[in-house]
C-alpha positions as CSV (number, residue, x, y, z in Angstrom):
1,M,74.8,96.7,102.3
2,D,72.8,97.2,99.6
3,G,72.6,94.3,96.3
4,A,75.4,95.7,94.3
5,A,77.6,96.6,97.2
6,R,77.2,92.5,98.8
7,G,77.8,91.4,94.7
8,A,80.8,93.2,94.7
9,F,82.3,92.0,98.2
10,R,81.0,88.5,96.9
11,E,83.1,88.7,94.0
12,G,86.3,89.8,95.6
13,A,86.1,87.0,98.2
14,L,85.7,84.7,95.4
15,Q,88.8,86.0,93.6
16,A,90.5,86.6,96.8
17,A,90.3,82.4,98.0
18,G,92.0,80.9,95.2
19,I,95.9,81.5,94.4
20,P,96.6,85.1,96.5
21,A,95.0,83.3,99.6
22,L,96.5,80.0,99.2
23,V,99.9,81.7,98.9
24,L,99.3,84.2,101.3
25,A,98.3,81.2,103.9
26,A,101.4,79.2,102.8
27,G,104.0,82.3,103.8
28,Y,101.9,82.6,107.5
29,V,101.6,79.4,108.4
30,G,105.9,79.1,108.3
31,F,105.3,82.9,110.2
32,G,103.3,80.8,112.9
33,A,105.7,77.9,113.3
34,L,108.3,80.5,113.1
35,A,106.6,82.4,115.9
36,A,105.9,79.1,118.1
37,S,109.8,78.1,117.8
38,N,111.2,81.3,119.5
39,G,108.6,81.3,122.2
40,L,105.9,83.7,121.3
41,S,102.8,83.2,122.9
42,F,99.8,82.0,121.0
43,A,97.6,84.9,121.3
44,G,100.4,87.2,120.6
45,T,101.6,85.8,117.5
46,L,97.9,85.9,116.7
47,L,97.2,89.9,117.4
48,S,100.5,90.4,115.5
49,T,98.7,89.2,112.0
50,L,95.2,91.3,113.1
51,F,97.2,94.3,113.9
52,I,100.4,94.6,112.0
53,W,99.3,92.9,108.8
54,A,102.4,92.6,107.0
55,L,104.8,89.5,107.1
56,P,107.9,91.6,106.4
57,G,107.4,93.8,109.9
58,Q,106.4,90.5,111.5
59,L,109.7,88.7,111.0
60,I,111.1,91.6,111.9
61,L,109.4,91.6,115.1
62,I,110.5,87.4,115.6
63,E,114.2,88.1,114.8
64,M,114.4,91.0,116.7
65,Q,112.7,89.6,120.0
66,A,114.5,86.7,119.5
67,L,117.6,88.2,119.5
68,G,117.1,90.4,122.7
69,A,117.1,93.9,120.9
70,P,115.7,96.7,122.7
71,F,111.9,97.6,122.8
72,F,112.3,100.8,120.9
73,A,114.8,99.3,118.4
74,V,112.1,96.5,118.1
75,L,109.1,99.5,117.7
76,V,110.9,101.6,115.4
77,S,111.9,98.8,113.0
78,V,108.5,97.6,112.6
79,V,107.2,100.7,111.9
80,L,110.3,101.5,109.7
81,S,108.8,98.5,107.4
82,A,105.5,100.1,107.2
83,V,106.2,102.7,105.2
84,R,106.0,101.8,102.1
85,F,102.4,101.3,102.4
86,L,101.9,105.5,102.5
87,P,102.8,106.1,99.2
88,M,100.7,102.7,98.0
89,T,97.6,104.0,100.0
90,I,98.1,107.3,98.5
91,V,98.1,105.8,95.3
92,L,95.1,103.6,95.9
93,M,92.8,105.4,97.7
94,P,91.7,107.7,94.5
95,L,90.5,104.9,93.0
96,L,88.2,103.9,96.0
97,R,87.0,107.2,96.9
98,E,85.3,107.3,93.5
99,A,82.8,105.2,94.7
100,P,79.7,106.7,96.8
101,A,80.3,105.9,100.5
102,R,80.8,107.5,103.9
103,Q,83.8,109.1,104.8
104,R,84.7,106.5,107.3
105,H,84.6,103.6,105.6
106,Y,87.9,105.0,103.2
107,Y,89.5,105.5,106.8
108,V,88.9,101.6,107.8
109,A,89.5,100.6,103.9
110,A,93.2,102.1,104.6
111,Q,93.6,99.6,107.4
112,F,93.3,96.9,105.5
113,I,96.2,97.6,102.4
114,S,98.3,94.8,101.8
115,M,101.2,94.2,98.8
116,T,99.4,91.7,97.7
117,G,95.5,93.1,97.8
118,W,97.4,96.6,96.5
119,A,99.0,94.8,93.8
120,W,95.6,92.8,93.0
121,M,93.6,95.9,93.2
122,M,95.6,98.0,90.8
123,T,95.4,95.8,88.0
124,R,91.5,94.9,88.5
125,F,90.2,99.0,89.4
126,P,90.7,99.5,85.7
127,S,87.9,97.0,84.7
128,I,86.1,97.4,88.1
129,P,82.6,99.9,88.0
130,A,83.7,102.7,90.3
131,E,80.5,101.9,92.7
132,R,81.5,98.3,93.0
133,R,85.5,98.7,94.3
134,L,84.8,99.1,97.4
135,G,82.6,96.5,98.0
136,Y,85.1,94.6,95.9
137,F,87.9,95.8,98.1
138,F,86.8,94.6,101.5
139,G,85.7,91.3,100.2
140,F,88.9,90.6,99.0
141,A,91.1,91.9,101.5
142,L,89.1,90.7,104.2
143,T,89.7,86.9,102.8
144,L,93.3,87.2,102.6
145,L,93.1,88.5,106.6
146,A,91.0,85.8,107.4
147,S,93.3,83.6,105.7
148,A,96.0,84.3,107.0
149,S,95.1,84.5,110.8
150,T,93.7,80.6,110.1
151,A,97.2,79.6,108.3
152,T,98.9,81.4,111.4
153,A,97.3,79.5,114.3
154,L,97.8,76.3,112.4
155,G,101.4,77.2,111.8
156,F,101.8,77.9,115.5
157,L,99.6,74.9,116.9
158,A,101.2,72.5,114.6
159,G,104.6,73.2,113.8
160,D,105.7,70.5,116.6
161,L,103.7,67.9,114.8
162,L,105.6,68.8,111.3
163,P,108.5,66.5,110.1
164,P,111.7,68.6,110.9
165,L,112.3,68.9,106.9
166,A,108.8,70.3,106.3
167,K,109.0,72.5,109.5
168,V,112.1,73.9,108.3
169,A,110.8,74.4,104.5
170,F,107.7,76.1,106.0
171,V,109.9,78.1,108.4
172,F,112.2,79.5,105.4
173,M,108.9,80.3,103.2
174,S,108.7,83.5,105.1
175,P,111.8,84.8,104.6
176,M,111.6,83.6,100.9
177,Y,108.3,85.4,100.7
178,F,109.8,88.8,102.1
179,L,112.6,88.1,99.9
180,L,110.8,87.4,96.7
181,M,108.2,90.3,97.2
182,L,111.0,93.1,98.1
183,T,112.9,91.9,94.8
184,G,109.6,91.9,93.0
185,S,109.0,95.6,93.5
186,T,112.6,96.7,93.0
187,R,112.1,98.4,89.8
188,D,114.3,101.1,89.2
189,A,118.4,101.5,89.7
190,L,118.1,103.1,92.7
191,G,115.9,100.4,94.5
192,R,118.6,97.3,93.3
193,A,121.1,99.4,94.5
194,A,119.7,99.7,98.2
195,V,118.7,95.9,98.2
196,I,123.0,95.1,97.1
197,C,124.1,97.3,99.9
198,G,121.5,96.2,102.6
199,A,122.4,92.5,101.4
200,V,126.1,93.2,101.7
201,V,126.0,95.4,105.0
202,G,123.5,93.5,106.8
203,P,126.0,90.0,107.8
204,V,128.2,93.0,109.0
205,V,126.4,94.6,111.2
206,H,124.5,91.1,112.0
207,F,128.0,90.2,113.3
208,I,128.9,93.3,115.3
209,S,125.6,94.3,116.8
210,P,123.1,91.1,116.4
211,Q,120.3,93.2,118.3
212,W,120.6,96.6,116.5
213,S,121.4,94.6,112.9
214,V,118.3,95.0,111.4
215,L,117.3,98.5,111.9
216,V,121.5,99.8,111.6
217,A,121.4,97.4,108.2
218,G,118.0,98.8,106.9
219,L,119.4,102.5,107.2
220,L,123.0,102.0,106.6
221,G,122.3,99.7,103.7
222,G,119.8,102.1,101.9
223,T,122.0,105.0,102.5
224,L,124.7,103.6,100.5
225,G,122.5,102.5,98.1
226,Y,121.0,106.0,97.3
227,L,124.7,107.6,97.4
228,A,126.0,105.2,95.2
229,H,123.2,105.8,93.1
230,R,123.5,109.4,93.5
231,A,127.4,109.2,92.5
232,W,126.8,106.6,89.3
233,R,124.0,109.1,87.9
234,A,126.9,112.0,88.3
235,K,129.3,110.1,86.7
236,A,127.0,109.4,84.0
237,R,126.0,113.2,83.5
238,A,129.3,114.1,83.5
239,G,130.6,111.4,80.9
């Protein structure tokens, strides 16, 4: 890594170490406490942060395991929750590829894309020279991952030491983070229809079959949202 790349890496790390890392760490403290209270091992909890690196998918893992869902249902649900990273990666990679680097560096960078990092890069990259973007991205993303991993461990180990009210607050911070990120990324009518239908269908499916509720509610809610949006557009065109 040359001097320019080290400088870009340092700049990205310093900017991530502020509010982005603190907000993410707060959610992962709640995740660590939630994992401990549901009987997950320390190693499994920490590895989920390092390898899944997506809080919504990790929450799905915790919830479905606690409900005793079949392994296949857990696997499919976590994988489907990560599908959103495909369009994010497709959009971000051309901006990174303007920098001169070996091909494998881009494949490695794709593994560190997160919702927080992607949103930050999309707003910052226009003002960052192309040759500095890859180093900046790695500095930012690795700092976020280190913060989240540390917070996961602290939440797991210190969960029982927290006052009951504080523990509940941290635990519920994770699903609230998921809800806010999901709502914040929903900017069109189709997305809003899917969120609304999922919110209605989810509790009903959970009452019928808790083990399959996440997977079925996601598929059914999204499908109903799509059909409702399509019917609304057809009615608008006809009128």
